Each structure stands twice: as structure tokens, then as C-alpha cells.
N, C-alpha and C positions, 0 to 999 in steps of 0.2 A: 349289233350287240355278241354274231359270231364272225371272230377273224377268220377272214379270207384266208389264213395258212393253214385253221381249224377245218375249214369246209374242205380246202387242199387237201389235207393229211387223209380226211377219209377218203372222199373219194379214190386216194392210193392205196388205198387199204379194200376200200369194197372192192376196186379192181383186180389187185390182188388174190380176195379170198374166191371172188366170182369163178376169177380166170382160172383156178384148180381145178381141175377132174375134182367130185365127192359126189357125194348121195345125190343130193341135187340133181346137178349135171345126166352122171348118170342114168338118174330116173325121167327126167325132163327127155333126154337123145333118146330114149332105150320106147319113152311113148308114142314120140314122133315122126321113129321111124318105121315103128309095126303099126300103128294108126293110126296115124295122119297128123296133120298139123293143129286141125281144129282141141284132138286130142292130147298134146302138148300144152296147148294155150288154156285149156281150163285146168292139166297138170299144173299149170306156170300161177293159175288163181286161187288152189292150195297153200301152195308155198311163200303167196304173196303175203298171204294171213300168218302166217307162219310166224315171217319179216314183223310183221305187226301186234302178232303175241312178246315175241322177244323184246320190241321198243317196249311196251309197255311198260313189261316185268323189271327189264334194269334199271330204267327210269324210275319206277315207283318201290322200289325198295331191295330185286336180288343183289345187287353188286355194295347193298350195304349189306346184305347179312353175309356175303365175304369178305370183307373189311370186317366184320364182327368175329368170325368162323373164318376165318385165312386158311384152317386145314384144309379144311371144305374148299376154298378159289383151288390148291395147290390139287387135293385128289379130282375136279374136275377138271386142269390143264396137261394134266399126267393123263385124264384116261381120254382127253381128246388129244394125245398126241399121241398113244397108244392107237389109236382106233385108225390114225393117219398115216400111222408106222404100216396098219394094218392094209390097208387099201394098195400104201408104197410097196407090199410084197407083192399082194397082187396083182400089180399092174407088172412086176418088175420077173413074179418069176418064171421059171419054163413054163411054156401053153397058156401066158397071161393073153388076156383079152384087151382088146381096146375096148374106151369109152364110145366109139365110133362102130362098134363092130355090131353085126345085124345081132340079138335075140330071142327070143320066143317070148314074150308076152301076150301074154290071154288080156284079148279084147278085155274093158271094163265100163259098165254106164259112166256120163260125166257125173253122176253123185260119187260113185266110186274112185274117178281119178281125178276127183277135188278133193276130196280127203285123205289119199295118199298124198298126192302131193304136198298138204295139210303136215301129212305126220310125218313126214319123209324128212321137213325143214325142223321142223318141234326134236326129234332126233338127231338131229343131223349135232356131235358137240362140233364141229370147226364156229358154226353159227353162234350157237352158245357162248364158243372162248371169246367170237368179236367182238359182242356187243358186252358180256364183262367187265375183260382188259384191253380194251384195244380202244374204241367205240370213248369211251370212256376217261379218256389221257386227252380229248381232243378241245374238253369241257375246263374254259377256262374261269376259276370260282373272281379272280376279284372282277369280272363282266357281272356276276348277280344272276340269276336269274336259271338256278345252276338246272331245272325238270325242260326251263322251256329249251335251253341249249343242248341238253342231250335230246328232246325228243326232235330238235330243227336238225342236227347234227344225223339220228338214227336215219330223219325221211330222208337225206341223202345218202344215204346207202342202200337204202330199199330203191331208190328208186334207180340209182348204178345197177343192182342188182338187177332190178330188173327188168331193166334196157337191155343190160348182156343178156339176160335167159332170153328174152325172149327175139336178140336174132338169133338164137343158138338152136333154139324152138323151130326159124321159120328157114332155118339152116343147116337142119341136122339132118334130112336127106339128102340135100345135094349133098353133103358132106361124106356120107357115111356113101353113096355111090361114087362118087369120086378115089376114096378111098382103096376102098375094095376089088376099085380097076387095078394098085398099087401099093402091091402088100407087102411093099417094103418100108411106104411111109405110116402103116399100122404100123409095124414092130418101132419108127421111130417116134410116134407120138403116145405107146404105150409106153415108148421107156423112159420116154421125156416128163412126162405124167411120173410113173411112178420114181423116179430121179427128185423133180420137185414135190411131189407129196413126202418123201424122204426127208427130205431138207425142212419144209418147215414141222414137219414130229421130231425133230433134234433138234429144231431151233427152239420149241417149244418146251422139253425135259430140259434142256439147258437153263431156261427162262428161269431167274433166281429172284426175278422183281415180284412185291408182292401186290395183291388188287387195289388197282386204281381208284 
């Protein structure tokens, strides 16, 4: 039912998005470093639920809304581009902080960790844009069962994202210690992160295509 090329395309999109530092990565890394891997994994559970919410919303009508009201689609896309540009500026500006730099985050109970992970993902414009404008492009209308295709392709994205984020949670502490002993590497990571975010923001802002 789903073309292998479609699955491969979604995997590439998912990898590109999850490896681009954003709110999810910053939150998960900060929790894992300051409160331990268990806290990071609980937070990741909330992030995973956020993916499921977007998956269901996008496939049960959100894409239809954007198709019917293209101005709303453009607004969301430009808002996402502006947010990514803001993150890029925070990384590139003098005194910017690397995502792996230790931050003072208060310890929270599991319920709050899960809820904050969920809200961080739901309020992440990068995820919204991925579900409403990128993944639908890999649905083959000629194959039929569009809803099922969308759910399966979205599930592929979730698996890739959770696997990568889990690896980040488990390795965050080790990476942070490694980079803290090498300040120049922290600067390189910060500059690279800002450049990637800025490039993605420009790409989104310049994209004139309509909703999929």
C-alpha cells in the first residue's frame, strides 16, 4: 500500500527534523543533564504523546482545513519560519548558549515532566509544519486508503523521532561533560546549530508551495 520511496522520504524528513536542535531537543537534553536519564525518558513520553496528537489531528482533517484556507497555512508556515529564525539568533548571537551547555532547571515530579514534554511538543511549530506540509507529500493518492497511508507514514516518523531522541536522552550527560571540557567544541556546535536553524527558517519563508 505504501511505496518504499515514500517511507524512505519520511525517514529522511524525520531525521532532518529531529537532528535539527529545537524546543524538544533543548528540553530533553536539559532535563537529562540536570535531573537524570529517568527524568529525560519520562519527558520523552510526553513528547511521544504530542506526536500522536499531531498525527491524528493532521490525518483527521487539519490538512483539509489548510487546503480550504490557504492563508492560514501560509500564516502557520511563516510563524514557524520566524520561530526557527529566533532560535537561530539565540544560538548565533554573542553570548549564545549551546543546547548541551548545563542549564539551571528545577527538579520536577514525573507528572510535571510528562506534561511539560507534551506541551513542548504541541507548541513546537517545527512539528506542526512537518505534519501538515511535509509528510502528506509522500501519500500516494493513486494507492487509495489515504487515511491509512497517512497514519502509517506518520507512525514511521514517530518511530524515527523517538529512537533518535531516546539516544540523545541516554547520551546527553556524557556529551555535555565531553563538550564542557572542550569550550571550542561547544562554540562550534552552537554555531552549527544556529546555521542549520537559520537555513531552515529561510527555506520555509521562501517556499511558495501550497498545502499538500
